[in-house]
N, C-alpha and C positions, 0 to 999 in steps of 0.2 A: 653724817655731815662733818665737815672739817673746815679749816680756814688756813689762809696763808698770811703770815705776818713777817714783814721784812724779808720776803722771798723765801721763807722757810715754812714748810707745811706742818700743821699740827700733828698729822700722822707720823711724820718722821721724828717727832719729839715724843712719840708714845702716848699721844692724847687722842681720846675719842670725844668730840665736841658737838654740841647742838645749841641752836639759838633758843633762848627761853621766851623771847618776845621780839617784836619788830615795830619800831616807831614808824607810823605812817608818814610823819614828817618830824623834823627836829623840834625842840622846845620853842615856844613862842615868847616873844617880847611884846607886851602890850603897852602902848603909849596913851595914858589917860591922865586926866586931872580932875580934881573936884571943883565944881562951880557952886559957890554959895547960893542957896535958894533953889537949886536944881536937884531933882532926884537922880540918883546914880552918879555917873561920871561923864565927862566929855571925852569922846573917843577920837584919838588922832592916829588911828591905824595900828598896824603890827608888822613885825618882821620875824625872821627865824633866829633862834638862839642856837647854842651848841646841841649836839646829838650824843646820846649815850647808847651803847650796844652791849647787852648782857649775854654772856655765853656760859653755859654749864659744861664742865669738863670732867671726864673720868680718865684716870691714868691707869694704863694696863698693869696687871699684877707683875711684880718683880720677884726675884728669887728670895729676897729677904728685905728687911726694913732699911738696911744700909744702902742697898741698891735703889730703893724708893727715894730716899733722901738725895742720893746722887742725881737721880733723874729730875727731881724738883729743883736742885741747884742749877741744872742745865736750862730748865724752863725759866727760872728767875733771870738768868743771864740773857736769854733770848728775848724776853718781854720787858727787860729793864726800861722803865719809863724815863730814866735820866738821859737816855740816848735821843729822846725827842720823838716827834711824830714819824710814823712809818706807814707804808702802804698796807692796808688790811683788805683782804678779799675773802668772801665766804663761798664755799662750794655750792650752796643753795642759791646764791645770787652772783653768778660768775661773770656777768657783763659789766660790773662796776666795782670801783674801789673807794675806800675811805682813807683819809689820813688820820691816824689814831695813835693813842698811847694808853697805857693803863691809868686808871684814875682812883684806884682804891687798893687797900691791902688784900692779899690773897692768902686765905687760910685753907689748908688742905685737911679735909676730914677723912680719917682712916676708916675705910669700909671693912677691910680685913687687914691682917698684919702687914701685907706688902702691896696694898693697892689703896687708892683714895680718890676723892672727888673734890672739886673746888669750882668756884664761880669767878669769872673774869668780867670786869666792868671796863669797857673801852670808852675813852673820852675823845670826841671828834669836835674840835673847836670850829671847824668848817662843817656844817651839818649836811652838806650835799655829797651824794655819791657820784663819781666821775666815770665816764665811759672808758673801759680798758682799750677798746678799739674805737678810736675817735673818728669823727667826720672831718674831712679836709676838702676845701673847695679851691679850685684854681681858676683865675681870670687873667687873660692875656690881652684883652682888647678894651678900648673905651666903650662907653655906653651903659645901658641899663641891663642888669643881669638878675636872675632869680636863683638864689641858693636855698635849698630845702633841707632843714634839719629834721631827721627822722628819728633821732635818738634823744631820750630824756623827756622831762615833763615840766621844765622851767627854763626861763631865758638863761643864756650862757654868756660868759665873759671870754670872748675869743682872743686868739693871738693873730695879729695881722703881720704878714711878712711881705714887704714891698721891695722888689728888685728892679733896678733900672738905673738911669743916669739923670741926675738933677744937678744943676749948677746954681751958685748963689745968685739971688736976684728976686726982687719983690714980685715980678710977673712970672716967675718960674715955679711951677707947683704941680703936685699930683693930689687930686681931691678924691676921696672915697666916702660916699654917703651911704650909710646903711639904715634903712627904714627912716630916713629923714634926718639922721644924726651924722654930721660931717666930721671926717678926720682929714685934715688938710696939711700936707707936707709942703712947706714953702720956704724959700730962701735957704735951701739946704744944700749940702755938698755930698752927693752920692755918686760914686764911681762905678764903672762896670765891674761886676764880680762882688760888689758889696750889697748887703741887704739891710734895710731898716726894719727892725722888729718892734712892734707895738704890742705890749702885753696889757690888755685892758683890766685883767684881774689885779695885777700888781701896780697898775697905773704908772707904767714906766715905758721908756723907749730907748733903744740902743742900736748901734750899727755893728754888724758882724761881717767877717770876710768869708771867702768860699769854704773855709775849714770850720766855720762856726765860732771863731775866736772874736771876742768883743774888741772893737777898735775904739769906740768913743760913745759918749752920751748922745742920745737922739732926741731928748725932750725939747731942746731949743729949736728943732726942726718942725715942731707942731705949732700951727698957728694958735690953736686953743687946746687946753687940756681936756679934750672931749674924747671919750672912749666908748664907741658904739657897741651895743650888745646884739646878740642874735636870738630871735624868738624861735620857739618850736614851730615847725612848719615852714612856710614860704617867707623869705626875706628878700627885699629889693636892694641890690647893691649897685650904685651908679658910680662909674669911674670917669673922671675928667682930667685931662692932661694939657698943660700949657707950657710950651718951651722946655719940654722934658721928654724922656723916653721911659715908658713902662715896659719892662720885660715880662714880669709876672707879679700878680697879686695872689698870695696864698693865704687862705683863712682857715686856721685850725679852730674848730668850733668849741672845743672844751665842753662838749655836751655833758649834761648832768641831770640828776634826779633830786627832787626835794625830799 
């Protein structure tokens, strides 16, 4: 087994790696409180905390100890946590990636004079694994539509891309309702060739041109700061247009696993 970190493979760095464990899901955060006179605690639910991934590594034998240290220097530069989060993909789980960085010191144990082993502890503040090949859905007409997520095992925070023409006016709008949650673009200015991008994960919206260059903030175009999610399986998406033109609604699922 190996892994890819920041688009560089462990094999190309002279490392043989294996996962020593696998979290079924990330750490949990439990919300409880003590109630006087009551046994136990009152439970207010839970959600997911960060994820840790442990990898055991062996470094291939070198000609001498100096060459081993030089290889470890290259590995240290490659995995430098100061550079921030980077994409992490494991050969054994090739359909998803994590955003990760190192979270602990790395000590290399010398097995022989010019070879060694060490453990890596990767820290993932976002505990979910995201699909490398994502699902994207395209809608070009008004009415009710069914989009089916086949990847992942937890609701996702999609990116909506709305292309069309909308002029300012309280009665001019494009309404997108996903599983009962409405995303309404109203009193907006959207010209031909422009796309309104609504990122539900980052809770932001912006307008881009045909080249993908950001033109302006799109949050004022949303009637409410409502960011609909996509469930695993079938999702009902209803599109309604008033005094506007919808060219295409594209939904990038951002499918993920817990």
